[in-house]
TIVO-612049 format. One record per atom (N, C-alpha, C): residue number from 1; residue in three letters; x, y, z. Coordinates in Angstrom, 2 decimals, always signed. Layout:
TIVO-612049
<r><num>NUM</num><residuo>Ala</residuo><x>X</x><y>Y</y><z>Z</z></r>
...
***
This chain:
TIVO-612049
<r><num>1</num><residuo>Met</residuo><x>+1.02</x><y>-4.31</y><z>-1.33</z></r>
<r><num>1</num><residuo>Met</residuo><x>+0.83</x><y>-3.34</y><z>-0.96</z></r>
<r><num>1</num><residuo>Met</residuo><x>+0.84</x><y>-1.94</y><z>-0.47</z></r>
<r><num>2</num><residuo>Ala</residuo><x>+0.55</x><y>-0.91</y><z>-0.84</z></r>
<r><num>2</num><residuo>Ala</residuo><x>+1.58</x><y>+0.54</y><z>-1.19</z></r>
<r><num>2</num><residuo>Ala</residuo><x>+2.01</x><y>+0.61</y><z>+0.30</z></r>
<r><num>3</num><residuo>Thr</residuo><x>+3.26</x><y>+1.37</y><z>-0.10</z></r>
<r><num>3</num><residuo>Thr</residuo><x>+3.88</x><y>+2.08</y><z>+1.20</z></r>
<r><num>3</num><residuo>Thr</residuo><x>+3.25</x><y>+3.34</y><z>+1.28</z></r>
<r><num>4</num><residuo>Pro</residuo><x>+2.89</x><y>+3.31</y><z>+2.50</z></r>
<r><num>4</num><residuo>Pro</residuo><x>+2.71</x><y>+4.77</y><z>+2.63</z></r>
<r><num>4</num><residuo>Pro</residuo><x>+3.18</x><y>+6.20</y><z>+2.97</z></r>
<r><num>5</num><residuo>Leu</residuo><x>+3.34</x><y>+7.23</y><z>+3.43</z></r>
<r><num>5</num><residuo>Leu</residuo><x>+4.35</x><y>+7.72</y><z>+3.19</z></r>
<r><num>5</num><residuo>Leu</residuo><x>+4.73</x><y>+8.57</y><z>+4.90</z></r>
<r><num>6</num><residuo>Asp</residuo><x>+4.44</x><y>+7.95</y><z>+5.81</z></r>
<r><num>6</num><residuo>Asp</residuo><x>+4.18</x><y>+8.10</y><z>+6.97</z></r>
<r><num>6</num><residuo>Asp</residuo><x>+5.73</x><y>+8.09</y><z>+7.90</z></r>
<r><num>7</num><residuo>Pro</residuo><x>+6.97</x><y>+8.38</y><z>+7.16</z></r>
<r><num>7</num><residuo>Pro</residuo><x>+8.84</x><y>+8.59</y><z>+6.70</z></r>
<r><num>7</num><residuo>Pro</residuo><x>+8.66</x><y>+10.19</y><z>+7.26</z></r>
<r><num>8</num><residuo>Leu</residuo><x>+8.07</x><y>+10.64</y><z>+6.27</z></r>
<r><num>8</num><residuo>Leu</residuo><x>+7.93</x><y>+12.30</y><z>+5.61</z></r>
<r><num>8</num><residuo>Leu</residuo><x>+7.16</x><y>+12.81</y><z>+6.95</z></r>
<r><num>9</num><residuo>Ser</residuo><x>+8.20</x><y>+14.24</y><z>+7.17</z></r>
<r><num>9</num><residuo>Ser</residuo><x>+7.51</x><y>+15.62</y><z>+7.78</z></r>
<r><num>9</num><residuo>Ser</residuo><x>+5.79</x><y>+15.60</y><z>+7.38</z></r>
<r><num>10</num><residuo>Arg</residuo><x>+5.06</x><y>+15.87</y><z>+8.03</z></r>
<r><num>10</num><residuo>Arg</residuo><x>+3.55</x><y>+16.18</y><z>+8.13</z></r>
<r><num>10</num><residuo>Arg</residuo><x>+3.49</x><y>+17.42</y><z>+6.88</z></r>
<r><num>11</num><residuo>Arg</residuo><x>+4.24</x><y>+18.20</y><z>+6.56</z></r>
<r><num>11</num><residuo>Arg</residuo><x>+4.42</x><y>+19.38</y><z>+5.86</z></r>
<r><num>11</num><residuo>Arg</residuo><x>+4.50</x><y>+18.79</y><z>+4.60</z></r>
<r><num>12</num><residuo>Val</residuo><x>+5.53</x><y>+17.91</y><z>+4.24</z></r>
<r><num>12</num><residuo>Val</residuo><x>+5.63</x><y>+17.08</y><z>+3.12</z></r>
<r><num>12</num><residuo>Val</residuo><x>+4.61</x><y>+16.28</y><z>+2.45</z></r>
<r><num>13</num><residuo>Arg</residuo><x>+3.87</x><y>+15.79</y><z>+3.61</z></r>
<r><num>13</num><residuo>Arg</residuo><x>+2.68</x><y>+14.49</y><z>+3.20</z></r>
<r><num>13</num><residuo>Arg</residuo><x>+1.69</x><y>+15.88</y><z>+2.50</z></r>
<r><num>14</num><residuo>Val</residuo><x>+1.10</x><y>+16.26</y><z>+3.61</z></r>
<r><num>14</num><residuo>Val</residuo><x>+0.11</x><y>+17.37</y><z>+2.84</z></r>
<r><num>14</num><residuo>Val</residuo><x>+0.37</x><y>+17.95</y><z>+1.82</z></r>
<r><num>15</num><residuo>Leu</residuo><x>+1.28</x><y>+18.51</y><z>+1.67</z></r>
<r><num>15</num><residuo>Leu</residuo><x>+1.79</x><y>+19.00</y><z>+0.02</z></r>
<r><num>15</num><residuo>Leu</residuo><x>+1.70</x><y>+17.90</y><z>-0.85</z></r>
<r><num>16</num><residuo>Leu</residuo><x>+2.47</x><y>+16.49</y><z>-0.78</z></r>
<r><num>16</num><residuo>Leu</residuo><x>+2.29</x><y>+15.72</y><z>-1.84</z></r>
<r><num>16</num><residuo>Leu</residuo><x>+0.94</x><y>+15.13</y><z>-1.77</z></r>
<r><num>17</num><residuo>Ser</residuo><x>+0.20</x><y>+14.73</y><z>-0.42</z></r>
<r><num>17</num><residuo>Ser</residuo><x>-1.76</x><y>+14.26</y><z>-0.97</z></r>
<r><num>17</num><residuo>Ser</residuo><x>-2.19</x><y>+15.44</y><z>-1.53</z></r>
<r><num>18</num><residuo>Ser</residuo><x>-2.21</x><y>+16.42</y><z>-1.54</z></r>
<r><num>18</num><residuo>Ser</residuo><x>-2.77</x><y>+17.58</y><z>-1.96</z></r>
<r><num>18</num><residuo>Ser</residuo><x>-2.77</x><y>+17.73</y><z>-3.81</z></r>
<r><num>19</num><residuo>His</residuo><x>-1.81</x><y>+16.72</y><z>-4.56</z></r>
<r><num>19</num><residuo>His</residuo><x>-1.22</x><y>+17.06</y><z>-5.58</z></r>
<r><num>19</num><residuo>His</residuo><x>-1.50</x><y>+15.44</y><z>-5.70</z></r>
<r><num>20</num><residuo>Gly</residuo><x>-2.23</x><y>+14.60</y><z>-4.77</z></r>
<r><num>20</num><residuo>Gly</residuo><x>-2.92</x><y>+13.18</y><z>-5.10</z></r>
<r><num>20</num><residuo>Gly</residuo><x>-1.96</x><y>+12.12</y><z>-5.35</z></r>
<r><num>21</num><residuo>Ile</residuo><x>-0.38</x><y>+12.47</y><z>-4.57</z></r>
<r><num>21</num><residuo>Ile</residuo><x>+0.66</x><y>+11.50</y><z>-4.65</z></r>
<r><num>21</num><residuo>Ile</residuo><x>+0.46</x><y>+11.43</y><z>-2.93</z></r>
<r><num>22</num><residuo>Thr</residuo><x>+0.19</x><y>+9.86</y><z>-2.56</z></r>
<r><num>22</num><residuo>Thr</residuo><x>-0.28</x><y>+9.30</y><z>-1.74</z></r>
<r><num>22</num><residuo>Thr</residuo><x>+0.77</x><y>+8.13</y><z>-0.96</z></r>
<r><num>23</num><residuo>Thr</residuo><x>+1.18</x><y>+7.28</y><z>-2.28</z></r>
<r><num>23</num><residuo>Thr</residuo><x>+2.04</x><y>+6.22</y><z>-1.84</z></r>
<r><num>23</num><residuo>Thr</residuo><x>+3.63</x><y>+6.56</y><z>-2.38</z></r>
<r><num>24</num><residuo>Ala</residuo><x>+4.60</x><y>+5.80</y><z>-1.33</z></r>
<r><num>24</num><residuo>Ala</residuo><x>+5.91</x><y>+5.42</y><z>-2.18</z></r>
<r><num>24</num><residuo>Ala</residuo><x>+6.49</x><y>+5.45</y><z>-3.56</z></r>
<r><num>25</num><residuo>Glu</residuo><x>+5.07</x><y>+4.59</y><z>-4.01</z></r>
<r><num>25</num><residuo>Glu</residuo><x>+5.31</x><y>+3.85</y><z>-5.29</z></r>
<r><num>25</num><residuo>Glu</residuo><x>+5.01</x><y>+5.15</y><z>-6.29</z></r>
<r><num>26</num><residuo>Gln</residuo><x>+4.08</x><y>+5.87</y><z>-5.72</z></r>
<r><num>26</num><residuo>Gln</residuo><x>+3.53</x><y>+6.92</y><z>-6.97</z></r>
<r><num>26</num><residuo>Gln</residuo><x>+4.91</x><y>+8.10</y><z>-6.89</z></r>
<r><num>27</num><residuo>Leu</residuo><x>+5.82</x><y>+8.02</y><z>-5.86</z></r>
<r><num>27</num><residuo>Leu</residuo><x>+6.74</x><y>+9.44</y><z>-5.90</z></r>
<r><num>27</num><residuo>Leu</residuo><x>+8.00</x><y>+8.66</y><z>-6.42</z></r>
<r><num>28</num><residuo>Ala</residuo><x>+7.76</x><y>+7.62</y><z>-6.50</z></r>
<r><num>28</num><residuo>Ala</residuo><x>+9.07</x><y>+6.32</y><z>-7.14</z></r>
<r><num>28</num><residuo>Ala</residuo><x>+9.77</x><y>+7.22</y><z>-8.68</z></r>
<r><num>29</num><residuo>Val</residuo><x>+8.40</x><y>+6.93</y><z>-8.73</z></r>
<r><num>29</num><residuo>Val</residuo><x>+8.46</x><y>+7.39</y><z>-10.04</z></r>
<r><num>29</num><residuo>Val</residuo><x>+8.33</x><y>+8.75</y><z>-11.46</z></r>
<r><num>30</num><residuo>Ile</residuo><x>+8.30</x><y>+9.65</y><z>-10.30</z></r>
<r><num>30</num><residuo>Ile</residuo><x>+8.02</x><y>+11.02</y><z>-10.21</z></r>
<r><num>30</num><residuo>Ile</residuo><x>+9.23</x><y>+11.90</y><z>-10.47</z></r>
<r><num>31</num><residuo>His</residuo><x>+9.78</x><y>+12.36</y><z>-11.69</z></r>
<r><num>31</num><residuo>His</residuo><x>+11.26</x><y>+13.19</y><z>-11.47</z></r>
<r><num>31</num><residuo>His</residuo><x>+11.14</x><y>+14.41</y><z>-10.76</z></r>
<r><num>32</num><residuo>Pro</residuo><x>+12.65</x><y>+14.59</y><z>-10.13</z></r>
<r><num>32</num><residuo>Pro</residuo><x>+12.48</x><y>+15.22</y><z>-9.23</z></r>
<r><num>32</num><residuo>Pro</residuo><x>+12.17</x><y>+16.90</y><z>-9.40</z></r>
<r><num>33</num><residuo>Leu</residuo><x>+12.56</x><y>+17.28</y><z>-10.81</z></r>
<r><num>33</num><residuo>Leu</residuo><x>+12.29</x><y>+18.56</y><z>-11.49</z></r>
<r><num>33</num><residuo>Leu</residuo><x>+10.84</x><y>+19.21</y><z>-11.16</z></r>
<r><num>34</num><residuo>Ile</residuo><x>+9.96</x><y>+17.80</y><z>-11.40</z></r>
<r><num>34</num><residuo>Ile</residuo><x>+8.75</x><y>+17.79</y><z>-11.05</z></r>
<r><num>34</num><residuo>Ile</residuo><x>+8.02</x><y>+18.28</y><z>-10.04</z></r>
<r><num>35</num><residuo>Leu</residuo><x>+8.60</x><y>+17.74</y><z>-8.79</z></r>
<r><num>35</num><residuo>Leu</residuo><x>+8.16</x><y>+17.93</y><z>-7.30</z></r>
<r><num>35</num><residuo>Leu</residuo><x>+9.02</x><y>+19.27</y><z>-7.08</z></r>
<r><num>36</num><residuo>Leu</residuo><x>+10.30</x><y>+19.93</y><z>-7.83</z></r>
<r><num>36</num><residuo>Leu</residuo><x>+10.60</x><y>+21.16</y><z>-7.75</z></r>
<r><num>36</num><residuo>Leu</residuo><x>+9.52</x><y>+22.08</y><z>-7.99</z></r>
<r><num>37</num><residuo>Gly</residuo><x>+8.88</x><y>+21.85</y><z>-9.04</z></r>
<r><num>37</num><residuo>Gly</residuo><x>+8.03</x><y>+23.03</y><z>-9.67</z></r>
<r><num>37</num><residuo>Gly</residuo><x>+6.52</x><y>+22.89</y><z>-8.43</z></r>
<r><num>38</num><residuo>Ile</residuo><x>+6.38</x><y>+21.97</y><z>-7.44</z></r>
<r><num>38</num><residuo>Ile</residuo><x>+5.52</x><y>+22.30</y><z>-6.29</z></r>
<r><num>38</num><residuo>Ile</residuo><x>+5.71</x><y>+23.75</y><z>-5.68</z></r>
<r><num>39</num><residuo>Arg</residuo><x>+4.71</x><y>+24.45</y><z>-6.12</z></r>
<r><num>39</num><residuo>Arg</residuo><x>+4.84</x><y>+25.71</y><z>-4.73</z></r>
<r><num>39</num><residuo>Arg</residuo><x>+5.08</x><y>+24.66</y><z>-3.84</z></r>
<r><num>40</num><residuo>Gly</residuo><x>+6.19</x><y>+25.49</y><z>-2.52</z></r>
<r><num>40</num><residuo>Gly</residuo><x>+6.23</x><y>+25.31</y><z>-1.89</z></r>
<r><num>40</num><residuo>Gly</residuo><x>+7.17</x><y>+24.01</y><z>-1.29</z></r>
<r><num>41</num><residuo>Phe</residuo><x>+7.56</x><y>+23.20</y><z>-2.60</z></r>
<r><num>41</num><residuo>Phe</residuo><x>+8.22</x><y>+22.01</y><z>-2.43</z></r>
<r><num>41</num><residuo>Phe</residuo><x>+9.59</x><y>+22.27</y><z>-2.47</z></r>
<r><num>42</num><residuo>Gly</residuo><x>+10.87</x><y>+22.40</y><z>-1.80</z></r>
<r><num>42</num><residuo>Gly</residuo><x>+11.86</x><y>+22.64</y><z>-1.92</z></r>
<r><num>42</num><residuo>Gly</residuo><x>+13.16</x><y>+21.52</y><z>-1.75</z></r>
<r><num>43</num><residuo>Tyr</residuo><x>+13.99</x><y>+22.16</y><z>-2.22</z></r>
<r><num>43</num><residuo>Tyr</residuo><x>+15.00</x><y>+21.10</y><z>-1.70</z></r>
<r><num>43</num><residuo>Tyr</residuo><x>+14.94</x><y>+20.37</y><z>-0.69</z></r>
<r><num>44</num><residuo>Lys</residuo><x>+14.61</x><y>+21.23</y><z>+0.37</z></r>
<r><num>44</num><residuo>Lys</residuo><x>+14.72</x><y>+20.53</y><z>+2.03</z></r>
<r><num>44</num><residuo>Lys</residuo><x>+13.57</x><y>+19.17</y><z>+1.52</z></r>
<r><num>45</num><residuo>Ser</residuo><x>+12.21</x><y>+19.38</y><z>+0.92</z></r>
<r><num>45</num><residuo>Ser</residuo><x>+11.18</x><y>+18.64</y><z>+0.97</z></r>
<r><num>45</num><residuo>Ser</residuo><x>+12.29</x><y>+17.36</y><z>-0.28</z></r>
<r><num>46</num><residuo>Leu</residuo><x>+12.97</x><y>+17.68</y><z>-1.24</z></r>
<r><num>46</num><residuo>Leu</residuo><x>+13.24</x><y>+16.84</y><z>-1.61</z></r>
<r><num>46</num><residuo>Leu</residuo><x>+14.13</x><y>+16.01</y><z>-1.10</z></r>
<r><num>47</num><residuo>Arg</residuo><x>+14.84</x><y>+16.23</y><z>-0.19</z></r>
<r><num>47</num><residuo>Arg</residuo><x>+15.82</x><y>+15.60</y><z>+0.63</z></r>
<r><num>47</num><residuo>Arg</residuo><x>+15.61</x><y>+14.42</y><z>+1.28</z></r>
<r><num>48</num><residuo>Glu</residuo><x>+13.93</x><y>+14.82</y><z>+1.84</z></r>
<r><num>48</num><residuo>Glu</residuo><x>+12.94</x><y>+14.37</y><z>+2.29</z></r>
<r><num>48</num><residuo>Glu</residuo><x>+12.58</x><y>+12.31</y><z>+1.90</z></r>
<r><num>49</num><residuo>Val</residuo><x>+12.21</x><y>+13.13</y><z>+0.68</z></r>
<r><num>49</num><residuo>Val</residuo><x>+12.06</x><y>+12.21</y><z>-0.36</z></r>
<r><num>49</num><residuo>Val</residuo><x>+12.99</x><y>+11.38</y><z>-0.88</z></r>
<r><num>50</num><residuo>Glu</residuo><x>+14.16</x><y>+11.77</y><z>-1.06</z></r>
<r><num>50</num><residuo>Glu</residuo><x>+15.21</x><y>+11.19</y><z>-1.46</z></r>
<r><num>50</num><residuo>Glu</residuo><x>+15.54</x><y>+9.97</y><z>-0.44</z></r>
<r><num>51</num><residuo>Ala</residuo><x>+15.62</x><y>+10.19</y><z>+0.55</z></r>
<r><num>51</num><residuo>Ala</residuo><x>+15.90</x><y>+9.46</y><z>+1.66</z></r>
<r><num>51</num><residuo>Ala</residuo><x>+15.03</x><y>+8.24</y><z>+1.96</z></r>
<r><num>52</num><residuo>Leu</residuo><x>+13.71</x><y>+8.50</y><z>+1.97</z></r>
<r><num>52</num><residuo>Leu</residuo><x>+12.68</x><y>+7.23</y><z>+1.32</z></r>
<r><num>52</num><residuo>Leu</residuo><x>+12.49</x><y>+6.42</y><z>+0.56</z></r>
<r><num>53</num><residuo>Val</residuo><x>+12.54</x><y>+7.55</y><z>-1.00</z></r>
<r><num>53</num><residuo>Val</residuo><x>+12.51</x><y>+6.46</y><z>-1.87</z></r>
<r><num>53</num><residuo>Val</residuo><x>+13.83</x><y>+6.45</y><z>-3.18</z></r>
<r><num>54</num><residuo>Arg</residuo><x>+14.80</x><y>+7.18</y><z>-2.49</z></r>
<r><num>54</num><residuo>Arg</residuo><x>+16.23</x><y>+6.88</y><z>-3.36</z></r>
<r><num>54</num><residuo>Arg</residuo><x>+17.04</x><y>+7.10</y><z>-2.09</z></r>
<r><num>55</num><residuo>Pro</residuo><x>+17.72</x><y>+5.76</y><z>-1.49</z></r>
<r><num>55</num><residuo>Pro</residuo><x>+18.09</x><y>+6.25</y><z>-0.51</z></r>
<r><num>55</num><residuo>Pro</residuo><x>+20.05</x><y>+6.21</y><z>-1.40</z></r>
<r><num>56</num><residuo>Gly</residuo><x>+20.31</x><y>+7.39</y><z>-0.75</z></r>
<r><num>56</num><residuo>Gly</residuo><x>+21.83</x><y>+7.05</y><z>-1.49</z></r>
<r><num>56</num><residuo>Gly</residuo><x>+22.23</x><y>+7.71</y><z>-2.72</z></r>
<r><num>57</num><residuo>Thr</residuo><x>+20.87</x><y>+8.39</y><z>-3.08</z></r>
<r><num>57</num><residuo>Thr</residuo><x>+21.29</x><y>+9.29</y><z>-4.16</z></r>
<r><num>57</num><residuo>Thr</residuo><x>+20.76</x><y>+10.62</y><z>-3.84</z></r>
<r><num>58</num><residuo>Arg</residuo><x>+21.51</x><y>+11.70</y><z>-4.85</z></r>
<r><num>58</num><residuo>Arg</residuo><x>+20.76</x><y>+12.89</y><z>-4.54</z></r>
<r><num>58</num><residuo>Arg</residuo><x>+20.60</x><y>+13.81</y><z>-6.07</z></r>
<r><num>59</num><residuo>Tyr</residuo><x>+19.86</x><y>+14.72</y><z>-5.80</z></r>
<r><num>59</num><residuo>Tyr</residuo><x>+19.15</x><y>+15.11</y><z>-7.32</z></r>
<r><num>59</num><residuo>Tyr</residuo><x>+19.76</x><y>+16.83</y><z>-7.25</z></r>
<r><num>60</num><residuo>Asp</residuo><x>+20.90</x><y>+17.51</y><z>-7.87</z></r>
<r><num>60</num><residuo>Asp</residuo><x>+21.10</x><y>+18.55</y><z>-7.87</z></r>
<r><num>60</num><residuo>Asp</residuo><x>+20.70</x><y>+19.52</y><z>-9.10</z></r>
<r><num>61</num><residuo>Arg</residuo><x>+20.41</x><y>+20.36</y><z>-9.34</z></r>
<r><num>61</num><residuo>Arg</residuo><x>+19.72</x><y>+21.34</y><z>-9.93</z></r>
<r><num>61</num><residuo>Arg</residuo><x>+20.84</x><y>+21.23</y><z>-11.54</z></r>
<r><num>62</num><residuo>Pro</residuo><x>+20.12</x><y>+20.98</y><z>-12.37</z></r>
<r><num>62</num><residuo>Pro</residuo><x>+20.60</x><y>+21.43</y><z>-13.55</z></r>
<r><num>62</num><residuo>Pro</residuo><x>+21.27</x><y>+22.78</y><z>-13.22</z></r>
<r><num>63</num><residuo>Glu</residuo><x>+22.93</x><y>+22.42</y><z>-14.47</z></r>
<r><num>63</num><residuo>Glu</residuo><x>+23.87</x><y>+23.50</y><z>-14.43</z></r>
<r><num>63</num><residuo>Glu</residuo><x>+23.36</x><y>+25.01</y><z>-15.12</z></r>
<r><num>64</num><residuo>Gly</residuo><x>+23.19</x><y>+26.14</y><z>-14.23</z></r>
<r><num>64</num><residuo>Gly</residuo><x>+22.91</x><y>+27.44</y><z>-14.80</z></r>
<r><num>64</num><residuo>Gly</residuo><x>+21.31</x><y>+27.40</y><z>-14.82</z></r>
<r><num>65</num><residuo>His</residuo><x>+20.75</x><y>+26.81</y><z>-14.50</z></r>
<r><num>65</num><residuo>His</residuo><x>+18.76</x><y>+26.95</y><z>-14.39</z></r>
<r><num>65</num><residuo>His</residuo><x>+18.44</x><y>+26.67</y><z>-12.89</z></r>
<r><num>66</num><residuo>Trp</residuo><x>+17.35</x><y>+27.24</y><z>-12.70</z></r>
<r><num>66</num><residuo>Trp</residuo><x>+16.82</x><y>+27.00</y><z>-11.43</z></r>
<r><num>66</num><residuo>Trp</residuo><x>+15.08</x><y>+26.89</y><z>-11.60</z></r>
<r><num>67</num><residuo>Pro</residuo><x>+14.73</x><y>+26.05</y><z>-10.79</z></r>
<r><num>67</num><residuo>Pro</residuo><x>+13.04</x><y>+25.68</y><z>-11.37</z></r>
<r><num>67</num><residuo>Pro</residuo><x>+12.70</x><y>+27.38</y><z>-10.65</z></r>
<r><num>68</num><residuo>Cys</residuo><x>+11.81</x><y>+27.52</y><z>-11.78</z></r>
<r><num>68</num><residuo>Cys</residuo><x>+11.34</x><y>+29.62</y><z>-11.45</z></r>
<r><num>68</num><residuo>Cys</residuo><x>+10.00</x><y>+29.16</y><z>-12.05</z></r>
<r><num>69</num><residuo>Arg</residuo><x>+9.45</x><y>+27.99</y><z>-12.36</z></r>
<r><num>69</num><residuo>Arg</residuo><x>+7.13</x><y>+28.50</y><z>-13.06</z></r>
<r><num>69</num><residuo>Arg</residuo><x>+7.54</x><y>+29.32</y><z>-14.01</z></r>
<r><num>70</num><residuo>Cys</residuo><x>+8.53</x><y>+29.31</y><z>-15.10</z></r>
<r><num>70</num><residuo>Cys</residuo><x>+8.80</x><y>+30.09</y><z>-15.93</z></r>
<r><num>70</num><residuo>Cys</residuo><x>+7.60</x><y>+29.21</y><z>-17.48</z></r>
<r><num>71</num><residuo>Glu</residuo><x>+7.64</x><y>+29.29</y><z>-18.43</z></r>
<r><num>71</num><residuo>Glu</residuo><x>+7.15</x><y>+28.17</y><z>-19.60</z></r>
<r><num>71</num><residuo>Glu</residuo><x>+8.02</x><y>+27.38</y><z>-20.24</z></r>
<r><num>72</num><residuo>Cys</residuo><x>+9.24</x><y>+27.54</y><z>-19.94</z></r>
<r><num>72</num><residuo>Cys</residuo><x>+10.06</x><y>+26.45</y><z>-19.95</z></r>
<r><num>72</num><residuo>Cys</residuo><x>+9.88</x><y>+25.28</y><z>-19.81</z></r>
<r><num>73</num><residuo>Ala</residuo><x>+10.26</x><y>+24.05</y><z>-20.67</z></r>
<r><num>73</num><residuo>Ala</residuo><x>+9.97</x><y>+22.70</y><z>-20.91</z></r>
<r><num>73</num><residuo>Ala</residuo><x>+10.81</x><y>+22.21</y><z>-19.30</z></r>
<r><num>74</num><residuo>Ile</residuo><x>+11.24</x><y>+22.90</y><z>-18.92</z></r>
<r><num>74</num><residuo>Ile</residuo><x>+12.24</x><y>+22.31</y><z>-17.62</z></r>
<r><num>74</num><residuo>Ile</residuo><x>+11.27</x><y>+22.58</y><z>-16.77</z></r>
<r><num>75</num><residuo>Cys</residuo><x>+10.96</x><y>+23.71</y><z>-16.29</z></r>
<r><num>75</num><residuo>Cys</residuo><x>+9.92</x><y>+24.03</y><z>-15.56</z></r>
<r><num>75</num><residuo>Cys</residuo><x>+8.85</x><y>+23.32</y><z>-15.35</z></r>
<r><num>76</num><residuo>Arg</residuo><x>+8.07</x><y>+23.09</y><z>-16.52</z></r>
<r><num>76</num><residuo>Arg</residuo><x>+7.30</x><y>+22.67</y><z>-16.44</z></r>
<r><num>76</num><residuo>Arg</residuo><x>+7.13</x><y>+20.91</y><z>-16.43</z></r>
<r><num>77</num><residuo>Gly</residuo><x>+8.15</x><y>+20.28</y><z>-16.37</z></r>
<r><num>77</num><residuo>Gly</residuo><x>+8.77</x><y>+18.98</y><z>-16.08</z></r>
<r><num>77</num><residuo>Gly</residuo><x>+8.50</x><y>+18.47</y><z>-17.58</z></r>
<r><num>78</num><residuo>Thr</residuo><x>+8.65</x><y>+18.90</y><z>-18.85</z></r>
<r><num>78</num><residuo>Thr</residuo><x>+7.95</x><y>+18.52</y><z>-19.79</z></r>
<r><num>78</num><residuo>Thr</residuo><x>+9.01</x><y>+17.71</y><z>-20.90</z></r>
<r><num>79</num><residuo>Ala</residuo><x>+10.37</x><y>+17.97</y><z>-19.88</z></r>
<r><num>79</num><residuo>Ala</residuo><x>+11.90</x><y>+18.13</y><z>-20.51</z></r>
<r><num>79</num><residuo>Ala</residuo><x>+12.10</x><y>+16.88</y><z>-21.00</z></r>
<r><num>80</num><residuo>Pro</residuo><x>+12.31</x><y>+16.60</y><z>-22.28</z></r>
<r><num>80</num><residuo>Pro</residuo><x>+13.25</x><y>+14.99</y><z>-22.23</z></r>
<r><num>80</num><residuo>Pro</residuo><x>+14.50</x><y>+15.07</y><z>-21.46</z></r>
<r><num>81</num><residuo>Pro</residuo><x>+14.90</x><y>+13.36</y><z>-20.98</z></r>
<r><num>81</num><residuo>Pro</residuo><x>+15.99</x><y>+13.68</y><z>-19.79</z></r>
<r><num>81</num><residuo>Pro</residuo><x>+16.77</x><y>+13.25</y><z>-20.82</z></r>
<r><num>82</num><residuo>Val</residuo><x>+17.84</x><y>+14.37</y><z>-20.41</z></r>
<r><num>82</num><residuo>Val</residuo><x>+19.46</x><y>+14.67</y><z>-20.65</z></r>
<r><num>82</num><residuo>Val</residuo><x>+20.35</x><y>+13.56</y><z>-21.13</z></r>
<r><num>83</num><residuo>Ile</residuo><x>+20.44</x><y>+13.30</y><z>-22.28</z></r>
<r><num>83</num><residuo>Ile</residuo><x>+21.78</x><y>+12.10</y><z>-22.12</z></r>
<r><num>83</num><residuo>Ile</residuo><x>+23.35</x><y>+12.97</y><z>-22.25</z></r>
<r><num>84</num><residuo>Asp</residuo><x>+24.32</x><y>+12.28</y><z>-21.83</z></r>
<r><num>84</num><residuo>Asp</residuo><x>+25.65</x><y>+13.05</y><z>-21.80</z></r>
<r><num>84</num><residuo>Asp</residuo><x>+25.65</x><y>+12.88</y><z>-23.61</z></r>
<r><num>85</num><residuo>Ala</residuo><x>+26.00</x><y>+13.84</y><z>-24.40</z></r>
<r><num>85</num><residuo>Ala</residuo><x>+26.23</x><y>+13.89</y><z>-25.99</z></r>
<r><num>85</num><residuo>Ala</residuo><x>+27.20</x><y>+15.59</y><z>-25.66</z></r>
<r><num>86</num><residuo>Gln</residuo><x>+27.69</x><y>+15.23</y><z>-27.16</z></r>
<r><num>86</num><residuo>Gln</residuo><x>+28.90</x><y>+15.74</y><z>-27.32</z></r>
<r><num>86</num><residuo>Gln</residuo><x>+28.95</x><y>+16.86</y><z>-28.77</z></r>
<r><num>87</num><residuo>Leu</residuo><x>+28.70</x><y>+18.19</y><z>-28.30</z></r>
<r><num>87</num><residuo>Leu</residuo><x>+28.53</x><y>+18.85</y><z>-29.26</z></r>
<r><num>87</num><residuo>Leu</residuo><x>+29.77</x><y>+19.03</y><z>-30.63</z></r>
<r><num>88</num><residuo>Thr</residuo><x>+29.12</x><y>+19.06</y><z>-31.47</z></r>
<r><num>88</num><residuo>Thr</residuo><x>+30.51</x><y>+19.10</y><z>-32.60</z></r>
<r><num>88</num><residuo>Thr</residuo><x>+30.65</x><y>+20.63</y><z>-33.65</z></r>
<r><num>89</num><residuo>Val</residuo><x>+31.47</x><y>+20.71</y><z>-33.83</z></r>
<r><num>89</num><residuo>Val</residuo><x>+30.96</x><y>+21.70</y><z>-34.83</z></r>
<r><num>89</num><residuo>Val</residuo><x>+32.05</x><y>+22.19</y><z>-35.78</z></r>
<r><num>90</num><residuo>Asp</residuo><x>+31.63</x><y>+22.16</y><z>-36.49</z></r>
<r><num>90</num><residuo>Asp</residuo><x>+32.46</x><y>+21.67</y><z>-37.90</z></r>
<r><num>90</num><residuo>Asp</residuo><x>+33.19</x><y>+23.31</y><z>-38.31</z></r>
***
């Protein structure tokens, strides 16, 4: 059975449902950057979502980047996940 979004504030529920997200299971698989790309969805809304679907975790913006609705892959939510790697210069 799908878990409803009842613990979230009305504003966040309406915002998510307008984008077709109606259950906590759907919400759990969406990357935080994609959520932050929704107009009107900010870090306060993200903290509510994290408390519901990822208790004890906290997403912070990538260093030096602010979700800005530009055309970069990060803002579009299509960037591949960042894996810790070291850049070596010969």
